[in-house]
C-alpha positions in Angstrom: -7.1 -18.0 -20.7 -5.2 -14.7 -20.8 -1.7 -14.6 -19.4 -1.3 -12.3 -16.4 2.0 -11.1 -14.9 3.1 -12.3 -11.5 2.7 -8.8 -10.1 -0.9 -8.6 -11.4 -1.8 -12.0 -10.0 -0.3 -11.1 -6.6 -2.2 -7.9 -6.4 -5.5 -9.5 -7.4 -5.0 -12.2 -4.8 -4.1 -9.6 -2.2 -7.2 -7.5 -2.9 -9.4 -10.6 -2.9 -7.9 -11.8 0.4 -8.6 -8.4 1.9 -12.2 -8.5 0.7 -12.6 -12.0 2.1 -11.1 -11.2 5.4 -13.3 -8.1 5.7 -16.4 -10.1 4.7 -15.6 -12.9 7.2 -15.3 -10.7 10.2 -17.9 -11.0 12.9 -20.1 -8.0 13.8 -19.8 -8.6 17.6 -16.1 -7.7 17.7 -15.4 -4.1 18.8 -13.8 -1.8 16.2 -10.1 -1.2 16.5 -9.4 1.7 18.8 -8.1 5.0 17.2 -5.8 5.5 20.2 -2.6 3.6 20.6 -1.2 2.5 23.9 2.0 4.2 25.2 5.0 2.9 23.2 2.6 1.5 20.6 2.3 2.0 16.9 0.7 4.4 14.6 -2.5 6.4 15.2 -5.5 5.1 13.1 -6.8 7.3 10.3 -8.8 6.5 7.1 -6.5 5.5 4.3 -3.5 6.1 6.7 -4.2 9.8 6.5 -3.9 10.3 2.7 -6.8 11.7 0.6 -7.8 11.3 -3.0 -6.4 14.8 -3.7 -3.0 13.6 -2.2 -3.0 10.7 -4.6 -3.8 12.9 -7.6 -1.0 15.3 -6.6 1.5 12.5 -6.2 0.9 11.1 -9.7 0.1 14.5 -11.4 -3.3 13.5 -12.5 -6.6 12.0 -11.5 -6.0 8.6 -13.2 -6.7 6.7 -9.9 -10.1 6.2 -8.3 -10.6 4.9 -4.8 -12.1 1.4 -5.1 -11.5 -0.2 -1.6 -11.8 1.4 1.9 -11.4 -0.8 4.9 -10.3 -0.6 8.5 -6.8 -1.8 7.4 -6.3 0.4 4.3 -7.3 1.6 0.9 -6.8 0.9 -2.8 -7.1 3.3 -5.7 -7.7 1.6 -9.0 -5.7 2.8 -12.1 -8.3 4.1 -14.6 -6.1 3.5 -17.6 -5.7 0.3 -19.5 -2.9 -1.2 -21.6 -4.7 -2.9 -24.5 -7.6 -4.5 -22.8 -5.8 -5.1 -19.5 -5.8 -2.8 -16.5 -7.7 -4.4 -13.7 -5.8 -4.8 -10.5 -3.2 -2.1 -11.1 -3.2 0.9 -8.7 -2.0 2.4 -5.5 -2.6 0.9 -2.1 -1.9 1.5 1.6 -2.3 -1.1 4.3 -1.8 -1.0 8.1 -0.8 -4.2 9.8 -0.8 -4.5 13.6 1.7 -7.2 14.8 3.3 -7.7 11.4 6.9 -8.9 11.0 9.2 -6.8 8.8 11.4 -9.8 8.1 8.4 -11.6 6.6 7.7 -8.6 4.4 11.4 -8.4 3.3 11.4 -12.2 2.5 8.2 -11.9 0.4 9.5 -8.9 -1.6 12.9 -10.6 -2.1 11.1 -13.7 -3.4 9.2 -11.5 -5.9 12.5 -10.4 -7.3 12.4 -6.8 -6.1 15.4 -4.7 -5.1 15.3 -3.8 -1.4 16.7 -0.5 0.0 16.7 0.4 3.7 15.2 3.8 4.7 13.8 5.8 7.6 10.8 8.1 7.5 10.0 10.4 10.5 12.2 8.3 12.7 10.5 5.0 11.7 12.7 2.4 10.1 11.6 0.6 6.9 12.5 -0.4 3.4 11.6 0.1 -0.2 11.1 -2.8 -2.6 11.0 -2.0 -6.3 11.2 -3.4 -9.8 10.2 -1.8 -13.2 6.4 -2.0 -12.5 6.2 -1.8 -8.7 7.5 0.3 -5.9 6.5 -0.4 -2.3 7.5 1.2 1.0 7.2 -0.5 4.4 7.6 1.5 7.6 7.4 0.1 11.1 6.6 1.7 14.5 6.1 -0.4 17.6 4.1 -3.5 16.5 2.7 -1.8 13.4 3.7 -1.8 9.8 2.3 0.6 7.2 2.9 -0.1 3.6 2.4 2.0 0.5 2.6 0.5 -3.0 2.1 1.5 -6.6 1.8 -1.1 -9.3 1.2 -0.4 -13.0 1.6 -2.2 -16.4 2.7 1.1 -18.0 5.1 3.0 -15.7 6.0 5.4 -18.6 2.7 7.1 -18.1 3.6 8.1 -14.5 6.3 9.9 -12.6 9.0 7.7 -11.0 7.1 5.0 -9.1 9.3 5.2 -6.0 9.0 9.0 -5.9 5.2 8.6 -5.8 5.2 6.0 -3.0 7.8 8.0 -1.0 5.7 11.2 -1.2 2.6 9.3 -0.1 4.5 7.5 2.7 5.9 10.8 4.0 2.5 12.4 4.0 1.1 9.4 5.8 3.8 9.3 8.4 3.3 13.0 9.1 -0.4 12.3 9.8 -0.4 9.0 11.7 3.0 9.0 13.4 
């Protein structure tokens, strides 16, 4: 059995869980409203308001292909491989209603990432990073939006946190 990094296994589990949660939903439930109640969170938008062109601009190439689109977010698969490995690496954005930022901080700390507090368009959040991953979490009301880039070969990309910050700022400008 091939050895996979913790980050790779976590991303594969997260994508699989998202697919399972989407597949297990019932069809008689109404879709989430695009409007947000007064004092609420973000305004809904496909892929949290970011396009394939925005992804290509942020990384400087078209090396990511959209692979997952759901009501809660999107995932762009990295097209390159390192040796024979490449599955599961990419860029993702997810929108969580009713999420707890302390839980997210705890999970990122347990993964061994360095956390840095930040604010984007008046919304508080934090960045979690290591050499192969950079994620940004931003909260508004009862909502959390997260952006993450994960790669086995960060040398082929611009600074990972610059990529996620650019995407998070675009997103916040469109769904805030």
